[in-house]
TORDOPA-551207 format. One record per residue (C-alpha): residue number from 1; x, y, z. Coordinates in steps of 0.25 Angstrom, whole numbers, m for minus. Example, Ala and Ser with C-alpha at 12.3 -4.5 7.8 and 13.67 -1.06 7.14 Angstrom:
BEGIN
seq->1, c1->49, c2->m18, c3->31
seq->2, c1->55, c2->m4, c3->29
% end
This chain:
BEGIN
seq->1, c1->328, c2->151, c3->m98
seq->2, c1->341, c2->146, c3->m92
seq->3, c1->333, c2->144, c3->m79
seq->4, c1->323, c2->135, c3->m85
seq->5, c1->334, c2->127, c3->m93
seq->6, c1->342, c2->125, c3->m80
seq->7, c1->330, c2->121, c3->m72
seq->8, c1->326, c2->111, c3->m83
seq->9, c1->340, c2->105, c3->m84
seq->10, c1->341, c2->103, c3->m69
seq->11, c1->327, c2->96, c3->m69
seq->12, c1->332, c2->87, c3->m81
seq->13, c1->345, c2->84, c3->m73
seq->14, c1->337, c2->80, c3->m60
seq->15, c1->328, c2->71, c3->m69
seq->16, c1->340, c2->65, c3->m75
seq->17, c1->346, c2->61, c3->m61
seq->18, c1->333, c2->56, c3->m56
seq->19, c1->332, c2->48, c3->m69
seq->20, c1->346, c2->42, c3->m67
seq->21, c1->342, c2->38, c3->m53
seq->22, c1->329, c2->32, c3->m57
seq->23, c1->336, c2->24, c3->m68
seq->24, c1->347, c2->19, c3->m58
seq->25, c1->336, c2->14, c3->m49
seq->26, c1->328, c2->7, c3->m60
seq->27, c1->339, c2->1, c3->m68
seq->28, c1->340, c2->m12, c3->m60
seq->29, c1->325, c2->m14, c3->m62
seq->30, c1->327, c2->m11, c3->m77
seq->31, c1->339, c2->m20, c3->m79
seq->32, c1->331, c2->m31, c3->m72
seq->33, c1->319, c2->m29, c3->m81
seq->34, c1->327, c2->m28, c3->m94
seq->35, c1->338, c2->m38, c3->m91
seq->36, c1->348, c2->m26, c3->m94
seq->37, c1->360, c2->m21, c3->m85
seq->38, c1->359, c2->m6, c3->m87
seq->39, c1->366, c2->3, c3->m77
seq->40, c1->367, c2->19, c3->m77
seq->41, c1->382, c2->16, c3->m80
seq->42, c1->378, c2->11, c3->m93
seq->43, c1->375, c2->25, c3->m98
seq->44, c1->390, c2->28, c3->m99
seq->45, c1->395, c2->42, c3->m103
seq->46, c1->386, c2->42, c3->m116
seq->47, c1->374, c2->39, c3->m109
seq->48, c1->377, c2->49, c3->m98
seq->49, c1->379, c2->60, c3->m108
seq->50, c1->366, c2->56, c3->m115
seq->51, c1->358, c2->57, c3->m102
seq->52, c1->365, c2->70, c3->m99
seq->53, c1->360, c2->75, c3->m112
seq->54, c1->346, c2->70, c3->m110
seq->55, c1->346, c2->78, c3->m97
seq->56, c1->351, c2->91, c3->m102
seq->57, c1->342, c2->90, c3->m115
seq->58, c1->330, c2->87, c3->m107
seq->59, c1->333, c2->99, c3->m98
seq->60, c1->335, c2->108, c3->m109
seq->61, c1->323, c2->104, c3->m117
seq->62, c1->314, c2->104, c3->m105
seq->63, c1->319, c2->118, c3->m101
seq->64, c1->318, c2->124, c3->m115
seq->65, c1->303, c2->126, c3->m115
seq->66, c1->301, c2->133, c3->m101
seq->67, c1->314, c2->141, c3->m104
seq->68, c1->308, c2->146, c3->m117
seq->69, c1->294, c2->147, c3->m113
seq->70, c1->295, c2->154, c3->m99
seq->71, c1->307, c2->163, c3->m103
seq->72, c1->296, c2->170, c3->m112
seq->73, c1->288, c2->174, c3->m100
seq->74, c1->289, c2->188, c3->m95
seq->75, c1->292, c2->187, c3->m80
seq->76, c1->284, c2->200, c3->m77
seq->77, c1->272, c2->193, c3->m84
seq->78, c1->274, c2->181, c3->m75
seq->79, c1->275, c2->188, c3->m62
seq->80, c1->262, c2->196, c3->m66
seq->81, c1->255, c2->183, c3->m67
seq->82, c1->251, c2->184, c3->m81
seq->83, c1->246, c2->171, c3->m88
seq->84, c1->257, c2->165, c3->m97
seq->85, c1->252, c2->158, c3->m110
seq->86, c1->261, c2->148, c3->m116
seq->87, c1->253, c2->141, c3->m128
seq->88, c1->265, c2->134, c3->m133
seq->89, c1->268, c2->128, c3->m119
seq->90, c1->254, c2->122, c3->m118
seq->91, c1->256, c2->116, c3->m132
seq->92, c1->269, c2->110, c3->m128
seq->93, c1->263, c2->104, c3->m115
seq->94, c1->252, c2->98, c3->m124
seq->95, c1->262, c2->92, c3->m133
seq->96, c1->270, c2->86, c3->m122
seq->97, c1->257, c2->79, c3->m116
seq->98, c1->254, c2->73, c3->m130
seq->99, c1->268, c2->68, c3->m131
seq->100, c1->267, c2->62, c3->m117
seq->101, c1->254, c2->55, c3->m120
seq->102, c1->259, c2->50, c3->m134
seq->103, c1->271, c2->44, c3->m128
seq->104, c1->263, c2->37, c3->m117
seq->105, c1->254, c2->31, c3->m127
seq->106, c1->266, c2->26, c3->m136
seq->107, c1->272, c2->20, c3->m123
seq->108, c1->259, c2->13, c3->m119
seq->109, c1->256, c2->8, c3->m133
seq->110, c1->271, c2->3, c3->m134
seq->111, c1->269, c2->m4, c3->m121
seq->112, c1->256, c2->m11, c3->m125
seq->113, c1->262, c2->m15, c3->m139
seq->114, c1->275, c2->m21, c3->m132
seq->115, c1->267, c2->m29, c3->m122
seq->116, c1->257, c2->m34, c3->m133
seq->117, c1->269, c2->m38, c3->m142
seq->118, c1->275, c2->m46, c3->m130
seq->119, c1->262, c2->m52, c3->m127
seq->120, c1->260, c2->m56, c3->m141
seq->121, c1->274, c2->m63, c3->m141
seq->122, c1->271, c2->m70, c3->m128
seq->123, c1->258, c2->m75, c3->m132
seq->124, c1->259, c2->m78, c3->m147
seq->125, c1->259, c2->m93, c3->m152
seq->126, c1->273, c2->m95, c3->m157
seq->127, c1->270, c2->m108, c3->m163
seq->128, c1->277, c2->m117, c3->m153
seq->129, c1->274, c2->m122, c3->m139
seq->130, c1->284, c2->m117, c3->m129
seq->131, c1->277, c2->m117, c3->m116
seq->132, c1->279, c2->m131, c3->m113
seq->133, c1->293, c2->m133, c3->m120
seq->134, c1->305, c2->m132, c3->m111
seq->135, c1->318, c2->m129, c3->m119
seq->136, c1->333, c2->m131, c3->m115
seq->137, c1->345, c2->m125, c3->m122
seq->138, c1->355, c2->m137, c3->m122
seq->139, c1->366, c2->m129, c3->m128
seq->140, c1->365, c2->m118, c3->m117
seq->141, c1->365, c2->m129, c3->m107
seq->142, c1->377, c2->m136, c3->m113
seq->143, c1->370, c2->m150, c3->m115
seq->144, c1->367, c2->m149, c3->m130
seq->145, c1->373, c2->m163, c3->m132
seq->146, c1->363, c2->m169, c3->m122
seq->147, c1->351, c2->m164, c3->m130
seq->148, c1->347, c2->m178, c3->m135
seq->149, c1->349, c2->m184, c3->m121
seq->150, c1->340, c2->m174, c3->m115
seq->151, c1->330, c2->m175, c3->m126
seq->152, c1->329, c2->m190, c3->m125
seq->153, c1->328, c2->m190, c3->m110
seq->154, c1->317, c2->m180, c3->m109
seq->155, c1->309, c2->m185, c3->m121
seq->156, c1->301, c2->m197, c3->m113
seq->157, c1->298, c2->m188, c3->m101
seq->158, c1->283, c2->m187, c3->m102
seq->159, c1->272, c2->m186, c3->m113
seq->160, c1->269, c2->m173, c3->m119
seq->161, c1->284, c2->m169, c3->m120
seq->162, c1->293, c2->m167, c3->m131
seq->163, c1->308, c2->m165, c3->m131
seq->164, c1->316, c2->m159, c3->m142
seq->165, c1->330, c2->m155, c3->m145
seq->166, c1->332, c2->m144, c3->m156
seq->167, c1->342, c2->m133, c3->m160
seq->168, c1->331, c2->m122, c3->m159
seq->169, c1->318, c2->m119, c3->m152
seq->170, c1->308, c2->m107, c3->m153
seq->171, c1->316, c2->m95, c3->m148
seq->172, c1->330, c2->m102, c3->m150
seq->173, c1->332, c2->m105, c3->m165
seq->174, c1->346, c2->m102, c3->m170
seq->175, c1->350, c2->m110, c3->m183
seq->176, c1->348, c2->m105, c3->m197
seq->177, c1->348, c2->m113, c3->m210
seq->178, c1->346, c2->m109, c3->m225
seq->179, c1->336, c2->m118, c3->m232
seq->180, c1->332, c2->m119, c3->m247
seq->181, c1->322, c2->m128, c3->m254
seq->182, c1->330, c2->m140, c3->m259
seq->183, c1->326, c2->m138, c3->m274
seq->184, c1->332, c2->m124, c3->m274
seq->185, c1->343, c2->m127, c3->m265
seq->186, c1->353, c2->m119, c3->m274
seq->187, c1->344, c2->m107, c3->m275
seq->188, c1->346, c2->m99, c3->m262
seq->189, c1->335, c2->m89, c3->m266
seq->190, c1->324, c2->m98, c3->m258
seq->191, c1->333, c2->m101, c3->m246
seq->192, c1->327, c2->m99, c3->m233
seq->193, c1->334, c2->m97, c3->m219
seq->194, c1->327, c2->m105, c3->m208
seq->195, c1->330, c2->m107, c3->m193
seq->196, c1->333, c2->m121, c3->m191
seq->197, c1->331, c2->m130, c3->m179
seq->198, c1->337, c2->m144, c3->m177
seq->199, c1->327, c2->m153, c3->m169
seq->200, c1->320, c2->m166, c3->m166
seq->201, c1->307, c2->m173, c3->m168
seq->202, c1->302, c2->m168, c3->m154
seq->203, c1->303, c2->m153, c3->m157
seq->204, c1->289, c2->m151, c3->m163
seq->205, c1->283, c2->m156, c3->m150
seq->206, c1->293, c2->m149, c3->m141
seq->207, c1->290, c2->m135, c3->m147
seq->208, c1->275, c2->m137, c3->m151
seq->209, c1->278, c2->m133, c3->m165
seq->210, c1->267, c2->m135, c3->m176
seq->211, c1->269, c2->m143, c3->m189
seq->212, c1->262, c2->m137, c3->m201
seq->213, c1->266, c2->m148, c3->m210
seq->214, c1->274, c2->m161, c3->m211
seq->215, c1->281, c2->m168, c3->m199
seq->216, c1->291, c2->m165, c3->m188
seq->217, c1->304, c2->m172, c3->m187
seq->218, c1->304, c2->m187, c3->m182
seq->219, c1->312, c2->m193, c3->m171
seq->220, c1->326, c2->m195, c3->m175
seq->221, c1->323, c2->m189, c3->m189
seq->222, c1->336, c2->m183, c3->m196
seq->223, c1->339, c2->m180, c3->m210
seq->224, c1->335, c2->m169, c3->m220
seq->225, c1->322, c2->m165, c3->m215
seq->226, c1->316, c2->m151, c3->m209
seq->227, c1->304, c2->m145, c3->m204
seq->228, c1->301, c2->m130, c3->m208
seq->229, c1->293, c2->m120, c3->m202
seq->230, c1->282, c2->m114, c3->m211
seq->231, c1->291, c2->m101, c3->m213
seq->232, c1->303, c2->m109, c3->m218
seq->233, c1->294, c2->m117, c3->m227
seq->234, c1->289, c2->m105, c3->m234
seq->235, c1->303, c2->m98, c3->m234
seq->236, c1->308, c2->m110, c3->m242
seq->237, c1->296, c2->m110, c3->m251
seq->238, c1->291, c2->m124, c3->m247
seq->239, c1->277, c2->m119, c3->m243
seq->240, c1->268, c2->m108, c3->m244
seq->241, c1->255, c2->m110, c3->m236
seq->242, c1->255, c2->m126, c3->m234
seq->243, c1->267, c2->m131, c3->m225
seq->244, c1->264, c2->m145, c3->m231
seq->245, c1->270, c2->m141, c3->m244
seq->246, c1->284, c2->m140, c3->m238
seq->247, c1->284, c2->m154, c3->m233
seq->248, c1->293, c2->m163, c3->m240
seq->249, c1->301, c2->m152, c3->m247
seq->250, c1->316, c2->m151, c3->m247
seq->251, c1->325, c2->m140, c3->m243
seq->252, c1->340, c2->m139, c3->m241
seq->253, c1->349, c2->m131, c3->m232
seq->254, c1->357, c2->m120, c3->m240
seq->255, c1->372, c2->m122, c3->m239
seq->256, c1->370, c2->m137, c3->m234
seq->257, c1->371, c2->m150, c3->m242
seq->258, c1->356, c2->m154, c3->m239
seq->259, c1->350, c2->m164, c3->m249
seq->260, c1->336, c2->m159, c3->m245
seq->261, c1->329, c2->m157, c3->m232
seq->262, c1->315, c2->m161, c3->m232
seq->263, c1->304, c2->m153, c3->m225
seq->264, c1->296, c2->m162, c3->m217
seq->265, c1->288, c2->m152, c3->m209
seq->266, c1->283, c2->m138, c3->m207
seq->267, c1->280, c2->m132, c3->m194
seq->268, c1->271, c2->m120, c3->m192
seq->269, c1->279, c2->m107, c3->m190
seq->270, c1->282, c2->m103, c3->m176
seq->271, c1->290, c2->m92, c3->m169
seq->272, c1->303, c2->m98, c3->m165
seq->273, c1->309, c2->m84, c3->m163
seq->274, c1->304, c2->m71, c3->m158
seq->275, c1->291, c2->m65, c3->m163
seq->276, c1->299, c2->m53, c3->m167
seq->277, c1->304, c2->m62, c3->m178
seq->278, c1->296, c2->m68, c3->m190
seq->279, c1->295, c2->m83, c3->m190
seq->280, c1->307, c2->m88, c3->m198
seq->281, c1->310, c2->m101, c3->m206
seq->282, c1->313, c2->m113, c3->m197
seq->283, c1->317, c2->m127, c3->m200
seq->284, c1->319, c2->m139, c3->m191
seq->285, c1->329, c2->m150, c3->m194
seq->286, c1->332, c2->m164, c3->m187
seq->287, c1->341, c2->m162, c3->m175
seq->288, c1->350, c2->m174, c3->m178
seq->289, c1->361, c2->m179, c3->m169
seq->290, c1->370, c2->m167, c3->m170
seq->291, c1->371, c2->m155, c3->m161
seq->292, c1->362, c2->m144, c3->m166
seq->293, c1->365, c2->m129, c3->m166
seq->294, c1->358, c2->m128, c3->m153
seq->295, c1->352, c2->m139, c3->m144
seq->296, c1->338, c2->m135, c3->m137
seq->297, c1->330, c2->m145, c3->m129
seq->298, c1->314, c2->m143, c3->m129
seq->299, c1->305, c2->m151, c3->m120
seq->300, c1->290, c2->m150, c3->m121
seq->301, c1->283, c2->m153, c3->m108
seq->302, c1->269, c2->m158, c3->m106
seq->303, c1->260, c2->m146, c3->m105
seq->304, c1->252, c2->m152, c3->m94
seq->305, c1->264, c2->m154, c3->m84
seq->306, c1->275, c2->m144, c3->m87
seq->307, c1->281, c2->m144, c3->m73
seq->308, c1->281, c2->m159, c3->m73
seq->309, c1->287, c2->m160, c3->m87
seq->310, c1->298, c2->m150, c3->m84
seq->311, c1->302, c2->m158, c3->m71
seq->312, c1->303, c2->m170, c3->m79
seq->313, c1->312, c2->m163, c3->m90
seq->314, c1->321, c2->m158, c3->m78
seq->315, c1->322, c2->m171, c3->m72
seq->316, c1->327, c2->m177, c3->m86
seq->317, c1->336, c2->m165, c3->m88
seq->318, c1->343, c2->m166, c3->m75
seq->319, c1->346, c2->m180, c3->m78
seq->320, c1->350, c2->m179, c3->m93
seq->321, c1->357, c2->m165, c3->m94
seq->322, c1->369, c2->m168, c3->m85
seq->323, c1->366, c2->m158, c3->m74
seq->324, c1->362, c2->m146, c3->m83
seq->325, c1->352, c2->m137, c3->m76
seq->326, c1->338, c2->m138, c3->m80
seq->327, c1->334, c2->m125, c3->m86
seq->328, c1->321, c2->m126, c3->m94
seq->329, c1->314, c2->m115, c3->m102
seq->330, c1->301, c2->m116, c3->m109
seq->331, c1->301, c2->m113, c3->m123
seq->332, c1->291, c2->m102, c3->m123
seq->333, c1->299, c2->m95, c3->m112
seq->334, c1->312, c2->m96, c3->m120
seq->335, c1->305, c2->m90, c3->m132
seq->336, c1->299, c2->m79, c3->m123
seq->337, c1->313, c2->m75, c3->m120
seq->338, c1->313, c2->m69, c3->m134
seq->339, c1->303, c2->m58, c3->m129
seq->340, c1->311, c2->m55, c3->m116
seq->341, c1->315, c2->m41, c3->m121
seq->342, c1->301, c2->m39, c3->m126
seq->343, c1->296, c2->m41, c3->m112
seq->344, c1->306, c2->m31, c3->m106
seq->345, c1->302, c2->m21, c3->m117
seq->346, c1->288, c2->m23, c3->m114
seq->347, c1->291, c2->m20, c3->m99
seq->348, c1->299, c2->m8, c3->m102
seq->349, c1->289, c2->m2, c3->m112
seq->350, c1->278, c2->m4, c3->m102
seq->351, c1->285, c2->2, c3->m90
seq->352, c1->289, c2->14, c3->m99
seq->353, c1->274, c2->15, c3->m103
seq->354, c1->269, c2->14, c3->m89
% end
């Protein structure tokens, strides 16, 4: 029995060394694919101890069956050429084959499922148009105070374009506020939390959102007005099925001295965050002259001439931005970054299944 254990441990140790060598060779490709920076040195003493335990455990488990089974055979019978019967061994082999096929089936099904989920996320109608809208994070570029200059310079470029400044865009909404119906402002039981975007009159055209009822902001409009998505209108009890019932109703921001904010429009629900998350309540308020929580610039280009439109935007940008590099990003590409990890996972699961 000791001979079988020793042979199994030696084989497991050899396999462990070969595995480490292969891992070291493949790690650069793995890191490039996943965006990680893993090295064998990352194992540390704890990882090395676990790896050693796996090697020893594998050797002992693998050697246990031949040691227990073959040690029962009489050497004299073996030398005489007598047939040896091991019904239990046949059953074990059959069980292992079944486990292998079951594992393969699970891996293949998982790979198909992940791929289909990713395809669904990339092809689903999200409720906005991002394939012809270019966005710029003015805060990250250090030119947030030039937002109006850039918007006004780009607005008259060509027909078919819309230029908007906002504090949030699909995939990048960060401000929260607590709202309440005005007639029950003192009762917090019907308060609703909503993501809030400060924006201008061109936002609807720049993003391709759809109005369910009412109207959008007018140029230069300020004051206590808001547009809600359908989810926010339902959460606040302003509508059930017909969005038009929310138009003209008054809400207030909790813990603020609002005399009343009039709901002037309702937009159809759209995915402004990852598909992993349920569509949340959302409100739009006039941008005003102050510096918003965040300054984003969205430019919708003419679908018939995207390269020409982008070149025109770049020319205006170079003149009005004060030498800041022109780094455009289409809105759908920015939103797709939400699924970068999913694409990596799909590749890894597919590779393992293969």
